[in-house]
C-alpha positions as CSV (number, residue, x, y, z in Angstrom):
1,M,0.0,0.0,0.0
2,E,1.5,3.3,-1.1
3,T,1.0,6.2,1.5
4,A,2.2,9.7,2.0
5,N,2.2,11.3,5.4
6,K,1.2,14.9,5.6
7,N,4.7,15.7,6.9
8,E,6.1,14.4,3.6
9,L,4.1,16.9,1.6
10,N,7.0,19.4,1.8
11,T,5.1,22.4,3.1
12,A,6.3,25.6,4.7
13,V,4.3,26.8,7.7
14,S,3.1,30.4,7.6
15,S,1.9,32.3,10.6
16,E,-0.3,34.5,8.3
17,G,-2.6,31.9,6.9
18,K,-3.9,28.4,6.9
19,Q,-2.5,25.6,4.7
20,Y,-4.9,23.7,2.4
21,I,-4.3,20.7,0.3
22,V,-5.9,21.4,-3.1
23,V,-7.7,18.4,-4.7
24,K,-9.4,18.0,-8.0
25,L,-12.9,16.5,-8.2
26,G,-14.4,16.6,-11.7
27,N,-13.8,20.0,-13.2
28,E,-13.6,21.7,-9.8
29,Q,-10.8,22.2,-7.3
30,Y,-11.3,22.2,-3.6
31,G,-9.2,23.0,-0.6
32,I,-9.1,20.8,2.5
33,D,-7.6,22.3,5.7
34,I,-4.4,20.4,6.1
35,Q,-4.8,20.1,9.8
36,Y,-7.6,17.5,9.2
37,V,-5.6,15.5,6.7
38,D,-4.2,12.4,8.3
39,N,-2.8,10.5,5.3
40,I,-3.1,10.0,1.6
41,V,-3.5,6.4,0.2
42,R,-4.4,4.7,-3.0
43,N,-5.7,1.2,-2.1
44,I,-9.2,0.3,-1.0
45,T,-11.0,-2.9,0.0
46,R,-14.5,-3.0,-1.4
47,V,-17.5,-3.8,0.8
48,P,-20.5,-5.4,-0.8
49,K,-24.1,-4.2,-0.2
50,A,-23.1,-0.8,1.1
51,Q,-24.7,2.5,0.2
52,P,-23.6,3.5,-3.4
53,Y,-21.4,6.3,-2.2
54,F,-19.5,4.2,0.3
55,K,-16.9,2.4,-1.8
56,G,-15.2,0.3,0.8
57,V,-12.7,0.5,3.7
58,I,-9.0,1.0,4.4
59,N,-7.1,-0.7,7.2
60,L,-4.7,2.1,8.3
61,R,-2.4,1.2,11.1
62,G,-5.0,-1.3,12.5
63,E,-7.9,1.2,12.2
64,I,-10.7,0.4,9.8
65,I,-11.7,3.6,8.0
66,P,-14.8,3.9,5.7
67,V,-14.2,5.4,2.3
68,M,-16.8,7.6,0.6
69,S,-17.1,8.7,-3.0
70,L,-17.6,12.5,-3.1
71,R,-18.5,12.3,-6.8
72,L,-21.5,10.1,-6.0
73,K,-22.4,12.1,-2.9
74,F,-22.4,15.3,-4.9
75,G,-24.4,13.8,-7.8
76,L,-21.5,13.6,-10.3
77,E,-20.4,10.7,-12.5
78,A,-19.0,7.6,-10.8
79,D,-15.3,7.6,-9.9
80,E,-12.9,6.6,-12.6
81,F,-9.8,5.2,-10.9
82,T,-6.6,6.4,-12.6
83,S,-3.0,6.7,-11.6
84,A,-3.8,10.1,-10.1
85,T,-6.8,9.0,-8.0
86,R,-6.1,9.3,-4.3
87,I,-8.0,8.6,-1.0
88,I,-7.6,11.4,1.5
89,I,-7.9,10.3,5.1
90,I,-9.7,13.0,7.0
91,K,-9.6,13.0,10.8
92,L,-11.9,15.5,12.4
93,E,-11.9,14.1,15.9
94,A,-10.3,11.1,17.7
95,Q,-13.0,8.7,16.6
96,A,-14.3,10.5,13.5
97,T,-12.0,9.4,10.6
98,I,-13.2,8.9,7.0
99,G,-11.6,8.5,3.6
100,I,-12.7,10.5,0.6
101,I,-11.9,9.6,-3.0
102,V,-10.5,12.5,-5.1
103,D,-9.5,12.6,-8.7
104,E,-6.1,14.1,-8.0
105,V,-4.1,15.8,-5.3
106,K,-2.7,19.1,-6.8
107,E,-0.6,21.0,-4.3
108,V,-0.5,22.5,-0.8
109,I,-1.1,26.2,-0.6
110,T,-1.3,28.8,2.2
111,L,-4.2,31.2,2.1
112,N,-5.4,34.0,4.3
113,E,-9.0,33.9,5.6
114,E,-10.1,36.6,3.1
115,E,-8.8,34.5,0.2
116,V,-11.0,31.6,0.9
117,E,-14.2,31.3,-1.1
């Protein structure tokens, strides 16, 4: 399983703004506050008879994490897995971890609050 820890994303911390990981989903780009990104992975284990937007699970360091398709949740076309497709592991709280499938991870940027739309 190929993984990339957020410390390996080669980012510079700025005291002026927040850092966001920019991901592509369809024709749109979205920013995810990097403080919530726990990991970036590629492999998934499918789970039969789950909701259509739940694509499977990941076993990450012994923790079973559900993986959701944002494309299906947002009413877009189904995911097409390519070499650029990634699963972003989001950890909002100690027991609230979920994986989201994105088409591509673009970059890490620092934005001030007024620059966020």
